[in-house]
C-alpha positions, 0 to 999 in steps of 0.5 A: 500500500503506498504511503504506509512506510515512509522510508527503507529503514528497518521497521520496528516490531510495532511498525510491522505489526501495524502494517500487518494489521492494515494489510489484513483488515480487508475493509475500506478505511475512512479515518486516517489514524496514526497507529505508530509514529509516521505510520497511518491507516490509508483513510481519506480523512485525518482524525485531526481535521474531523475534530477541527470541523466539529470544533472538538480539539481537547478530549481530556476528561470527556466520555464517549458512547459510540453506538452503531459503528 
């Protein structure tokens, strides 16, 4: 998948695990999450942009109930 690995350096175990997770997920990604430093899921929208659009930038001390995902 293009854009998943930013360089040809040796990957850490965490990066290999994240890449394996993305490759075997088998579903389209909507949000682009950073799983490990410099490695993002191939989503169309970055989470930061989505949070800015709804004017939610600080999540500390908040509780979320996510139903129907």
